[in-house]
All heavy atoms as an XYZ file, in Angstrom:
843
protein
N      20.876   -137.745     85.215
C      19.870   -136.988     84.474
C      19.100   -136.078     85.329
O      18.696   -136.387     86.446
C      19.033   -137.966     83.722
C      17.945   -137.274     82.885
C      17.297   -138.220     81.926
C      16.047   -137.603     81.367
N      16.108   -137.062     80.121
N      18.947   -134.933     84.857
C      18.202   -133.864     85.636
C      16.920   -133.439     84.766
O      17.027   -133.186     83.671
C      19.103   -132.611     85.759
C      20.317   -132.901     86.523
C      21.340   -131.766     86.366
N      20.977   -130.453     86.734
C      20.968   -129.992     87.952
N      21.447   -130.772     88.970
N      20.539   -128.785     88.212
N      15.860   -133.341     85.525
C      14.620   -132.874     84.903
C      14.118   -131.578     85.620
O      14.061   -131.560     86.860
C      13.500   -133.917     85.102
O      13.981   -135.100     84.427
C      12.209   -133.373     84.364
N      13.902   -130.560     84.891
C      13.407   -129.308     85.416
C      11.923   -129.350     85.649
O      11.186   -129.652     84.673
C      13.793   -128.019     84.511
C      15.294   -128.010     84.363
C      13.226   -126.816     85.138
C      16.112   -127.750     85.628
N      11.461   -129.130     86.838
C       9.989   -129.057     87.081
C       9.707   -127.619     87.581
O      10.356   -127.060     88.340
C       9.637   -130.005     88.187
C       9.840   -131.485     87.785
C       9.302   -132.462     88.795
O       8.527   -132.034     89.712
O       9.680   -133.586     88.762
N       8.568   -127.117     86.920
C       8.165   -125.744     87.247
C       7.004   -125.835     88.204
O       5.998   -126.457     88.023
C       7.685   -125.019     85.956
C       8.786   -124.956     84.865
C       8.251   -124.199     83.704
C      10.033   -124.326     85.441
N       7.197   -125.154     89.404
C       6.204   -125.140     90.444
C       5.348   -123.938     90.453
O       5.906   -122.793     90.452
C       6.926   -125.223     91.782
C       5.962   -125.245     92.974
C       7.857   -126.548     91.827
N       4.062   -124.114     90.515
C       3.099   -123.038     90.542
C       2.856   -122.714     92.068
O       2.258   -123.571     92.726
C       1.784   -123.489     89.849
C       0.705   -122.376     89.788
O       0.812   -121.428     90.692
O      -0.157   -122.466     88.979
N       3.363   -121.571     92.468
C       3.229   -121.238     93.929
C       1.765   -121.062     94.397
O       1.568   -121.215     95.544
C       4.078   -120.003     94.215
C       5.628   -120.331     94.026
S       6.298   -121.553     95.091
C       6.465   -120.605     96.670
N       0.842   -120.705     93.539
C      -0.504   -120.618     93.931
C      -1.055   -121.866     94.386
O      -1.996   -121.896     95.209
C      -1.359   -119.976     92.775
O      -1.447   -120.832     91.651
C      -0.895   -118.584     92.359
N      -0.597   -122.939     93.890
C      -1.006   -124.267     94.237
C      -0.526   -124.676     95.621
O      -0.902   -125.720     96.228
C      -0.544   -125.395     93.250
C      -1.238   -125.188     91.888
C      -0.714   -126.192     90.912
O       0.148   -127.044     91.147
O      -1.238   -126.118     89.668
N       0.381   -123.818     96.207
C       0.930   -124.094     97.545
C       0.584   -123.022     98.499
O       1.261   -122.775     99.516
C       2.462   -124.291     97.412
C       2.799   -125.475     96.586
N       2.806   -126.737     97.054
C       3.097   -125.550     95.214
C       3.093   -127.593     96.111
N       3.291   -126.909     94.980
N      -0.553   -122.308     98.253
C      -1.064   -121.365     99.198
C      -0.566   -119.884     99.068
O      -0.938   -119.062     99.983
N       0.185   -119.610     98.029
C       0.639   -118.263     97.907
C      -0.235   -117.565     96.729
O       0.108   -117.657     95.602
C       2.138   -118.271     97.471
C       3.032   -118.805     98.583
C       3.314   -120.191     98.578
C       3.474   -118.061     99.598
C       4.073   -120.722     99.542
C       4.219   -118.585    100.610
C       4.539   -119.876    100.620
N      -1.221   -116.916     97.205
C      -2.253   -116.331     96.310
C      -1.716   -115.138     95.532
O      -2.081   -114.922     94.370
C      -3.523   -116.008     97.034
N      -0.950   -114.274     96.174
C      -0.451   -113.059     95.456
C       1.020   -112.935     95.307
O       1.447   -112.462     94.359
C      -1.093   -111.805     96.178
O      -0.562   -111.681     97.455
N       1.725   -113.300     96.361
C       3.204   -113.219     96.234
C       3.896   -114.182     97.281
O       3.257   -114.725     98.103
C       3.613   -111.758     96.554
O       3.366   -111.359     97.874
N       5.229   -114.252     97.114
C       5.969   -115.143     97.907
C       7.444   -114.628     98.095
O       7.795   -113.723     97.272
C       5.977   -116.592     97.491
C       6.636   -116.794     96.091
C       7.968   -117.026     95.921
C       5.816   -116.732     94.980
C       8.450   -117.230     94.674
C       6.349   -116.843     93.711
C       7.676   -117.169     93.548
O       8.274   -117.331     92.258
N       8.129   -115.104     99.082
C       9.510   -114.716     99.277
C      10.421   -115.763     98.657
O      10.024   -116.936     98.558
C       9.874   -114.521    100.766
C       9.101   -113.346    101.487
C       9.213   -113.418    103.008
C       9.480   -112.065    100.906
N      11.667   -115.427     98.411
C      12.641   -116.380     97.975
C      12.748   -117.693     98.879
O      12.729   -118.722     98.474
C      14.033   -115.714     97.848
C      15.054   -116.551     97.272
C      15.122   -116.720     95.884
C      16.019   -117.104     98.010
C      16.137   -117.516     95.274
C      17.055   -117.894     97.415
C      17.132   -118.094     96.129
N      12.727   -117.421    100.220
C      12.808   -118.495    101.193
C      11.574   -119.353    101.148
O      11.699   -120.590    101.403
C      13.039   -117.946    102.613
C      14.465   -117.473    102.903
O      15.351   -117.794    101.994
O      14.578   -116.698    103.796
N      10.442   -118.805    100.827
C       9.211   -119.714    100.591
C       9.361   -120.626     99.404
O       9.018   -121.758     99.520
C       7.948   -118.754    100.247
C       7.632   -117.796    101.434
O       7.781   -118.146    102.629
O       7.136   -116.734    101.128
N       9.957   -120.081     98.306
C      10.256   -120.977     97.202
C      11.149   -122.108     97.562
O      10.918   -123.269     97.189
C      10.829   -120.141     96.030
N      12.225   -121.808     98.326
C      13.120   -122.870     98.717
C      12.401   -123.868     99.629
O      12.677   -125.124     99.500
C      14.312   -122.280     99.448
C      15.196   -121.326     98.638
C      16.403   -120.797     99.518
C      15.789   -122.038     97.435
N      11.569   -123.442    100.532
C      10.796   -124.366    101.410
C       9.932   -125.285    100.613
O       9.763   -126.447    100.815
C      10.030   -123.571    102.411
N       9.248   -124.724     99.534
C       8.390   -125.514     98.789
C       9.201   -126.629     97.909
O       8.801   -127.767     97.836
C       7.455   -124.645     97.823
C       6.559   -123.819     98.665
C       6.729   -125.440     96.817
C       5.519   -124.563     99.490
N      10.337   -126.171     97.404
C      11.084   -127.150     96.706
C      11.514   -128.313     97.624
O      11.457   -129.440     97.233
C      12.435   -126.458     96.131
C      12.211   -125.536     95.018
C      13.550   -125.010     94.522
C      11.441   -126.059     93.854
N      11.925   -127.985     98.881
C      12.294   -129.028     99.765
C      11.052   -129.948    100.061
O      11.245   -131.160    100.104
C      12.826   -128.478    101.119
C      14.188   -127.974    101.092
C      14.794   -127.588    102.442
N      13.980   -126.494    103.114
C      14.252   -125.213    102.884
N      15.237   -124.810    102.135
N      13.504   -124.269    103.470
N       9.923   -129.344    100.317
C       8.694   -130.099    100.555
C       8.327   -131.095     99.435
O       7.918   -132.136     99.647
C       7.543   -129.112    100.766
C       6.253   -129.745    101.033
C       5.130   -128.683    101.179
C       3.742   -129.299    101.111
N       2.720   -128.334    101.103
N       8.612   -130.648     98.172
C       8.337   -131.474     97.033
C       9.476   -132.445     96.681
O       9.342   -133.177     95.735
C       8.071   -130.582     95.824
C       6.835   -129.679     95.974
C       6.744   -128.724     94.768
C       5.594   -130.516     96.064
N      10.589   -132.367     97.465
C      11.670   -133.298     97.201
C      12.476   -132.880     95.950
O      13.125   -133.732     95.350
N      12.387   -131.576     95.652
C      13.168   -131.016     94.487
C      14.449   -130.385     94.944
O      14.499   -129.763     96.005
C      12.364   -130.018     93.655
C      11.069   -130.647     93.028
C      10.186   -129.536     92.479
C      11.435   -131.677     91.981
N      15.505   -130.464     94.158
C      16.746   -129.770     94.360
C      16.723   -128.456     93.812
O      15.979   -128.139     92.879
C      17.984   -130.575     93.760
C      18.240   -131.935     94.440
O      17.916   -132.011     95.643
O      18.792   -132.751     93.684
N      17.650   -127.608     94.313
C      17.782   -126.214     93.811
C      18.425   -126.318     92.353
O      19.356   -127.185     92.173
C      18.633   -125.364     94.666
C      17.895   -124.944     95.920
C      18.875   -124.179     96.760
N      19.088   -122.799     96.417
C      19.663   -121.956     97.166
N      20.164   -122.198     98.337
N      19.835   -120.718     96.702
N      18.040   -125.532     91.489
C      18.742   -125.553     90.198
C      20.121   -124.853     90.272
O      20.417   -124.249     91.330
C      17.830   -124.804     89.270
C      17.080   -123.833     90.119
C      16.931   -124.562     91.495
N      20.873   -124.969     89.242
C      22.036   -124.088     89.064
C      21.711   -123.100     88.049
O      20.749   -123.290     87.296
C      23.322   -124.981     88.703
C      23.652   -125.956     89.922
C      23.040   -125.790     87.442
N      22.517   -122.000     87.966
C      22.122   -121.015     87.001
C      22.141   -121.498     85.501
O      21.334   -121.011     84.710
C      23.013   -119.745     87.145
C      24.418   -119.899     86.645
C      24.742   -119.620     85.275
C      25.467   -120.252     87.477
C      26.005   -119.762     84.729
C      26.734   -120.420     86.941
C      27.048   -120.190     85.616
O      28.277   -120.289     85.111
N      22.892   -122.526     85.266
C      22.925   -123.131     83.866
C      21.597   -123.689     83.503
O      21.273   -123.685     82.312
C      24.027   -124.122     83.726
C      25.488   -123.567     83.835
C      26.057   -123.653     85.230
O      25.355   -123.790     86.171
O      27.317   -123.516     85.334
N      20.892   -124.173     84.511
C      19.535   -124.719     84.219
C      18.627   -123.653     83.596
O      17.813   -123.882     82.782
C      18.903   -125.300     85.526
C      19.592   -126.514     85.983
O      19.949   -127.366     85.149
O      19.691   -126.679     87.243
N      18.772   -122.426     84.110
C      18.019   -121.290     83.582
C      18.346   -120.975     82.153
O      17.503   -120.770     81.278
N      19.616   -121.030     81.903
C      20.122   -120.752     80.516
C      19.660   -121.858     79.538
O      19.152   -121.551     78.440
C      21.651   -120.706     80.520
C      22.379   -119.687     81.400
C      23.796   -119.810     81.308
C      21.865   -118.278     81.020
N      19.776   -123.110     79.902
C      19.300   -124.217     79.113
C      17.779   -124.233     78.871
O      17.362   -124.462     77.758
C      19.784   -125.533     79.614
C      21.303   -125.760     79.525
C      21.765   -127.053     80.228
C      21.707   -125.830     77.984
N      17.063   -123.992     79.959
C      15.642   -123.964     79.780
C      15.126   -122.803     78.858
O      14.310   -123.045     77.969
C      14.886   -123.773     81.176
O      15.317   -124.863     82.015
C      13.470   -123.714     81.074
N      15.769   -121.677     78.998
C      15.456   -120.577     78.083
C      15.761   -120.886     76.641
O      15.005   -120.476     75.695
N      16.855   -121.677     76.384
C      17.242   -121.984     75.071
C      16.406   -123.165     74.513
O      15.948   -123.078     73.346
C      18.693   -122.357     75.050
C      19.229   -122.863     73.702
C      20.608   -123.442     73.727
O      20.988   -124.000     74.777
O      21.323   -123.274     72.764
N      16.195   -124.180     75.312
C      15.603   -125.423     74.840
C      14.089   -125.430     74.922
O      13.453   -126.104     74.191
C      16.153   -126.604     75.541
C      17.611   -126.750     75.331
C      18.232   -127.882     76.178
O      17.594   -128.452     76.997
N      19.542   -128.148     75.978
N      13.480   -124.559     75.830
C      12.090   -124.591     76.005
C      11.528   -123.103     76.050
O      10.945   -122.730     77.008
C      11.663   -125.341     77.235
C      12.102   -126.752     77.320
C      11.673   -127.468     78.633
O      10.705   -127.205     79.203
N      12.537   -128.336     79.010
N      11.700   -122.358     74.969
C      11.369   -120.940     75.052
C       9.896   -120.751     75.377
O       9.473   -119.683     75.908
C      11.740   -120.447     73.710
C      11.813   -121.606     72.779
C      12.201   -122.780     73.713
N       9.045   -121.648     75.013
C       7.546   -121.452     75.281
C       7.200   -121.374     76.671
O       6.253   -120.742     77.062
C       6.813   -122.597     74.512
C       6.870   -123.972     75.129
C       8.187   -124.659     74.828
O       9.016   -124.265     74.045
O       8.348   -125.786     75.485
N       8.024   -121.987     77.539
C       7.845   -122.031     78.999
C       7.788   -120.607     79.549
O       6.914   -120.246     80.386
C       8.797   -122.900     79.747
C       8.747   -124.350     79.495
C       7.329   -124.878     79.874
C       7.253   -126.397     79.600
N       5.949   -126.899     79.728
N       8.703   -119.810     79.179
C       8.773   -118.390     79.677
C       7.698   -117.513     79.016
O       7.349   -116.461     79.512
C      10.182   -117.805     79.599
C      10.608   -117.356     78.220
C      12.023   -116.975     78.235
O      12.887   -117.833     78.167
N      12.305   -115.630     78.402
N       7.212   -117.948     77.863
C       6.122   -117.182     77.184
C       4.838   -117.452     77.947
O       3.988   -116.613     77.906
C       6.000   -117.557     75.721
C       7.130   -117.014     74.844
C       6.913   -117.371     73.378
N       7.966   -116.735     72.587
C       8.832   -117.538     71.902
N       8.767   -118.848     71.935
N       9.829   -116.936     71.188
N       4.691   -118.636     78.488
C       3.460   -118.915     79.254
C       3.393   -118.049     80.537
O       2.390   -117.421     80.753
C       3.448   -120.392     79.634
C       3.398   -121.279     78.465
C       3.640   -122.793     78.849
O       3.904   -123.061     80.060
O       3.595   -123.590     78.001
N       4.491   -118.142     81.303
C       4.546   -117.387     82.608
C       6.039   -117.284     82.876
O       6.842   -118.161     82.575
C       3.902   -118.146     83.689
C       2.328   -118.101     83.557
C       1.616   -118.896     84.551
N       1.940   -118.701     85.924
C       1.635   -119.601     86.904
N       0.963   -120.629     86.574
N       2.068   -119.433     88.096
N       6.508   -116.240     83.665
C       7.789   -116.094     84.071
C       8.248   -117.215     84.930
O       7.488   -117.910     85.611
C       7.786   -114.732     84.915
C       6.545   -114.044     84.499
C       5.541   -115.117     84.124
N       9.580   -117.481     84.937
C      10.186   -118.557     85.720
C      11.422   -117.975     86.464
O      12.310   -117.391     85.874
C      10.619   -119.713     84.804
C      11.189   -120.892     85.625
C       9.481   -120.230     83.823
N      11.448   -118.325     87.737
C      12.623   -117.978     88.586
C      13.348   -119.283     88.958
O      12.780   -120.308     89.243
C      12.083   -117.337     89.918
C      13.187   -116.859     90.794
S      13.545   -118.012     92.166
C      12.200   -117.609     93.308
N      14.740   -119.151     88.849
C      15.550   -120.306     89.134
C      16.290   -119.987     90.427
O      17.238   -119.170     90.464
C      16.629   -120.490     87.928
C      15.924   -121.015     86.713
C      15.208   -120.187     85.911
C      15.968   -122.329     86.433
C      14.568   -120.701     84.765
C      15.340   -122.843     85.334
C      14.686   -121.998     84.546
N      15.941   -120.623     91.617
C      16.520   -120.267     92.864
C      17.783   -120.913     93.145
O      17.931   -121.627     94.104
C      15.310   -120.673     93.856
C      14.748   -121.873     93.146
C      14.749   -121.522     91.682
N      18.740   -120.749     92.256
C      20.036   -121.265     92.480
C      20.791   -120.489     93.533
O      20.234   -119.581     94.092
C      20.905   -121.243     91.135
C      20.903   -119.837     90.497
N      21.751   -118.851     91.001
C      20.225   -119.293     89.505
C      21.598   -117.774     90.219
N      20.666   -117.988     89.375
N      21.991   -120.899     93.858
C      22.779   -120.078     94.804
C      22.927   -118.727     94.251
O      23.404   -118.566     93.071
C      24.104   -120.754     95.110
C      24.893   -120.115     96.204
C      24.240   -120.285     97.561
O      23.598   -121.301     97.867
O      24.407   -119.294     98.320
N      22.413   -117.636     94.891
C      22.468   -116.307     94.282
C      23.939   -115.834     94.032
O      24.877   -116.246     94.659
C      21.896   -115.424     95.424
C      21.046   -116.348     96.217
C      21.745   -117.681     96.176
N      24.006   -114.979     92.983
C      25.217   -114.308     92.640
C      25.110   -112.857     93.067
O      23.921   -112.325     93.026
C      25.574   -114.500     91.181
C      25.796   -115.919     90.785
C      24.445   -113.841     90.262
N      26.221   -112.217     93.368
C      26.147   -110.826     93.767
C      26.218   -109.895     92.563
O      27.045   -110.024     91.721
N      25.190   -108.992     92.519
C      25.188   -107.981     91.496
C      25.044   -106.609     92.261
O      24.041   -106.422     92.942
C      24.036   -108.101     90.535
C      23.977   -106.985     89.506
C      24.229   -109.428     89.796
N      26.036   -105.760     92.189
C      25.996   -104.479     92.924
C      25.783   -104.719     94.341
O      25.033   -103.976     95.068
C      24.972   -103.526     92.364
C      25.285   -103.035     90.961
O      26.475   -102.942     90.686
O      24.405   -102.767     90.147
N      26.345   -105.801     94.926
C      26.133   -106.095     96.350
C      24.892   -106.738     96.755
O      24.575   -106.942     97.961
N      24.025   -107.057     95.843
C      22.665   -107.702     96.085
C      22.648   -109.079     95.534
O      23.126   -109.339     94.382
C      21.583   -106.843     95.559
C      21.632   -105.425     96.062
C      20.253   -104.892     96.000
N      20.273   -103.503     96.557
C      19.584   -103.163     97.613
N      18.800   -104.025     98.249
N      19.524   -101.898     98.041
N      22.005   -110.039     96.283
C      21.928   -111.409     95.722
C      20.867   -111.471     94.640
O      19.735   -110.910     94.769
C      21.362   -112.211     96.967
C      20.735   -111.150     97.859
C      21.448   -109.870     97.547
N      21.213   -112.039     93.471
C      20.414   -112.235     92.399
C      20.370   -113.651     91.764
O      21.334   -114.378     91.932
C      20.856   -111.280     91.254
S      20.671   -109.553     91.660
N      19.272   -113.981     91.091
C      19.073   -115.311     90.474
C      18.572   -115.043     89.069
O      18.007   -114.024     88.744
C      18.177   -116.268     91.187
C      18.801   -116.642     92.587
C      16.806   -115.614     91.449
N      18.718   -116.164     88.196
C      18.214   -116.113     86.919
C      16.698   -116.080     86.819
O      16.092   -116.782     87.605
C      18.756   -117.340     86.116
C      18.055   -117.463     84.757
C      20.241   -117.281     85.908
N      16.153   -115.226     85.980
C      14.752   -115.052     85.880
C      14.439   -114.876     84.417
O      14.966   -114.033     83.697
C      14.382   -113.734     86.674
C      13.005   -113.249     86.482
C      11.910   -113.987     86.998
C      12.702   -112.046     85.904
C      10.602   -113.458     86.940
C      11.441   -111.481     85.819
C      10.354   -112.284     86.368
O       9.128   -111.831     86.229
N      13.549   -115.784     83.905
C      13.109   -115.742     82.520
C      11.740   -115.163     82.407
O      10.870   -115.550     83.184
C      13.034   -117.152     81.907
C      14.349   -118.052     82.045
C      14.011   -119.444     81.473
C      15.418   -117.372     81.241
N      11.520   -114.169     81.518
C      10.229   -113.630     81.321
C       9.969   -113.215     79.903
O      11.003   -113.272     79.145
C       9.902   -112.507     82.256
C      10.628   -111.199     81.935
C      11.872   -110.898     82.158
C      10.100   -110.112     81.219
N      12.197   -109.643     81.681
C      11.135   -109.170     81.090
C       8.859   -109.882     80.634
C      10.927   -107.990     80.431
C       8.700   -108.609     79.981
C       9.733   -107.675     79.875
N       8.805   -112.830     79.485
C       8.602   -112.395     78.187
C       7.554   -111.268     78.141
O       6.843   -111.121     79.098
C       8.141   -113.573     77.252
O       6.807   -114.019     77.604
N       7.592   -110.551     77.066
C       6.613   -109.568     76.727
C       6.251   -109.644     75.258
O       6.822   -110.550     74.592
C       7.245   -108.164     77.056
O       6.247   -107.135     76.883
N       5.444   -108.858     74.725
C       5.046   -108.977     73.422
C       6.230   -108.912     72.456
O       6.953   -107.951     72.498
C       4.031   -107.789     73.070
C       3.593   -107.880     71.595
C       2.799   -107.822     73.959
N       6.449   -110.072     71.777
C       7.525   -110.117     70.828
C       8.892   -110.287     71.283
O       9.832   -110.318     70.499
N       9.144   -110.425     72.628
C      10.547   -110.662     73.094
C      10.524   -111.576     74.311
O       9.500   -111.785     75.021
C      11.125   -109.288     73.426
S      10.534   -108.553     75.002
N      11.721   -112.221     74.459
C      11.912   -113.065     75.671
C      13.193   -112.444     76.240
O      14.089   -112.073     75.503
C      12.161   -114.515     75.210
C      11.068   -115.220     74.685
C      11.376   -116.698     74.297
N      12.576   -116.947     73.642
C      13.638   -117.621     74.096
N      13.574   -118.165     75.248
N      14.672   -117.740     73.353
N      13.243   -112.535     77.597
C      14.393   -111.952     78.292
C      14.902   -112.928     79.389
O      14.104   -113.667     79.974
C      14.123   -110.588     78.920
C      13.948   -109.513     77.846
C      14.131   -108.181     78.360
O      14.862   -107.971     79.311
O      13.548   -107.247     77.713
N      16.172   -112.860     79.547
C      16.836   -113.614     80.661
C      17.474   -112.561     81.480
O      18.268   -111.773     81.030
C      17.893   -114.526     80.062
C      18.649   -115.425     81.200
C      18.953   -116.726     80.644
C      19.887   -114.682     81.603
N      17.114   -112.488     82.741
C      17.593   -111.385     83.651
C      18.224   -111.979     84.917
O      17.944   -113.170     85.200
C      16.382   -110.467     84.066
C      15.608   -109.850     82.955
C      14.365   -109.188     83.571
C      16.401   -108.840     82.264
N      18.868   -111.176     85.603
C      19.281   -111.501     86.989
C      18.389   -110.653     87.856
O      18.462   -109.448     87.730
C      20.720   -111.299     87.251
C      21.781   -112.210     86.609
C      23.222   -111.724     86.762
C      21.563   -113.561     87.193
N      17.598   -111.236     88.700
C      16.645   -110.520     89.533
C      16.995   -110.722     90.949
O      17.397   -111.832     91.449
C      15.164   -110.923     89.263
O      14.813   -110.519     88.035
N      16.770   -109.664     91.804
C      17.153   -109.699     93.215
C      16.246   -110.670     93.988
O      15.068   -110.838     93.696
C      16.939   -108.304     93.741
C      17.904   -107.392     93.141
C      17.730   -105.917     93.548
N      17.207   -105.716     94.885
C      16.914   -104.429     95.217
N      17.108   -103.455     94.506
N      16.398   -104.313     96.423
N      16.879   -111.259     94.968
C      16.099   -112.252     95.823
C      15.558   -111.657     97.090
O      14.863   -112.341     97.781
C      17.084   -113.416     96.224
O      18.151   -112.914     97.024
C      17.663   -114.103     94.976
N      15.897   -110.392     97.328
C      15.469   -109.772     98.626
C      14.123   -109.110     98.638
O      13.760   -108.416     99.573
C      16.592   -108.808     99.133
C      16.924   -107.756     98.128
O      16.398   -107.785     97.021
O      17.802   -106.908     98.503
N      13.358   -109.378     97.579
C      11.976   -108.751     97.529
C      10.905   -109.791     97.382
O      11.222   -110.974     97.592
N       9.708   -109.393     97.183
C       8.573   -110.354     96.985
C       8.518   -110.709     95.502
O       8.682   -109.849     94.623
C       7.304   -109.743     97.474
C       7.382   -109.510     98.998
C       5.989   -109.276     99.579
N       5.242   -110.470     99.699
C       5.302   -111.445    100.574
N       6.244   -111.316    101.601
N       4.523   -112.420    100.609
N       8.117   -111.980     95.187
C       7.911   -112.397     93.911
C       6.445   -112.547     93.654
O       5.681   -113.135     94.462
C       8.545   -113.799     93.678
C      10.031   -113.736     93.734
C      10.902   -113.689     94.845
C      10.948   -113.674     92.598
N      12.196   -113.617     94.483
C      12.278   -113.629     93.133
C      10.780   -113.639     91.215
C      13.427   -113.498     92.272
C      11.868   -113.538     90.429
C      13.203   -113.510     91.018
N       5.894   -112.205     92.504
C       4.470   -112.349     92.129
C       4.252   -113.885     92.034
O       5.027   -114.654     91.546
C       4.185   -111.709     90.821
O       2.956   -112.213     90.283
N       3.067   -114.266     92.561
C       2.692   -115.685     92.532
C       2.474   -116.177     91.050
O       2.431   -117.369     90.803
C       1.464   -115.993     93.281
O       1.737   -115.860     94.680
N       2.481   -115.198     90.129
C       2.442   -115.619     88.664
C       3.844   -116.234     88.256
O       3.840   -117.036     87.273
C       2.196   -114.336     87.834
C       2.107   -114.502     86.414
C       1.572   -113.299     85.729
N       1.997   -113.186     84.358
C       1.791   -114.056     83.331
N       1.176   -115.128     83.615
N       2.235   -113.822     82.155
N       4.878   -115.903     88.978
C       6.194   -116.474     88.643
C       6.365   -117.844     89.173
O       6.285   -118.085     90.323
C       7.298   -115.505     89.265
C       8.689   -116.097     88.956
C       7.151   -114.115     88.753
N       6.608   -118.813     88.225
C       6.813   -120.170     88.597
C       8.295   -120.345     89.099
O       9.170   -119.611     88.748
C       6.531   -121.056     87.410
C       5.052   -121.153     87.101
C       4.803   -122.113     86.009
N       5.353   -121.527     84.730
C       5.174   -122.074     83.587
N       4.413   -123.140     83.426
N       5.724   -121.518     82.505
N       8.446   -121.325     89.945
C       9.793   -121.623     90.486
C      10.312   -122.889     89.869
O       9.614   -123.923     89.871
C       9.694   -121.797     92.057
C      11.004   -122.155     92.608
C       9.128   -120.541     92.697
N      11.485   -122.881     89.361
C      12.154   -124.115     88.820
C      12.848   -124.926     89.878
O      13.600   -124.378     90.722
C      13.091   -123.660     87.696
N      12.560   -126.176     89.866
C      13.251   -127.123     90.768
C      13.780   -128.244     89.918
O      13.456   -128.425     88.753
N      14.628   -129.038     90.496
C      15.351   -130.136     89.710
C      14.972   -131.438     90.395
O      15.127   -131.640     91.663
C      16.869   -129.931     89.710
C      17.551   -131.052     89.020
C      17.168   -128.629     89.001
N      14.523   -132.365     89.512
C      14.331   -133.741     90.028
C      15.417   -134.622     89.354
O      15.542   -134.537     88.151
C      13.006   -134.245     89.623
C      12.759   -135.645     90.233
C      11.321   -136.048     90.460
N      10.383   -135.102     90.908
C      10.091   -134.925     92.167
N      10.758   -135.528     93.165
N       9.110   -134.020     92.475
N      16.239   -135.273     90.175
C      17.296   -136.119     89.649
C      16.728   -137.500     89.535
O      16.108   -138.041     90.428
C      18.509   -136.123     90.599
C      19.159   -134.713     90.618
C      20.485   -134.770     91.492
C      21.128   -133.500     91.448
N      22.177   -133.386     92.406
N      17.051   -138.078     88.274
C      16.650   -139.401     88.048
C      17.688   -140.347     88.583
O      18.850   -140.078     88.579
C      16.536   -139.679     86.492
O      15.585   -138.795     85.945
N      17.219   -141.555     89.121
C      18.149   -142.429     89.597
C      19.205   -142.903     88.423
O      18.751   -143.071     87.344
C      17.341   -143.649     90.104
C      15.929   -143.248     89.947
C      15.880   -142.002     89.168
N      20.404   -143.157     88.812
C      21.398   -143.531     87.850
C      21.233   -144.934     87.308
O      20.567   -145.749     87.850
C      22.801   -143.434     88.433
């Protein structure tokens, strides 16, 4: 069983922005595994209110889009929700939560 946990990066000292590698380091520090891209799809489908609260980045193994590494990113605006592939090579706003996975013992 897998549980998705959303990490608020401001609670870990990132007041304005963070890098993709910072997100991975915080997941390791918290004992969370990296998600897979399907976790982003399922979270968007099963818990749409989460992305309405604040955007969520899923730091799975990046996929190449036009030669650039990208990950699933859920966000919303007035009246719509979107699932995007966003580049990992820039800075992320600290408003964007990071999804990690906690595996329950079998």
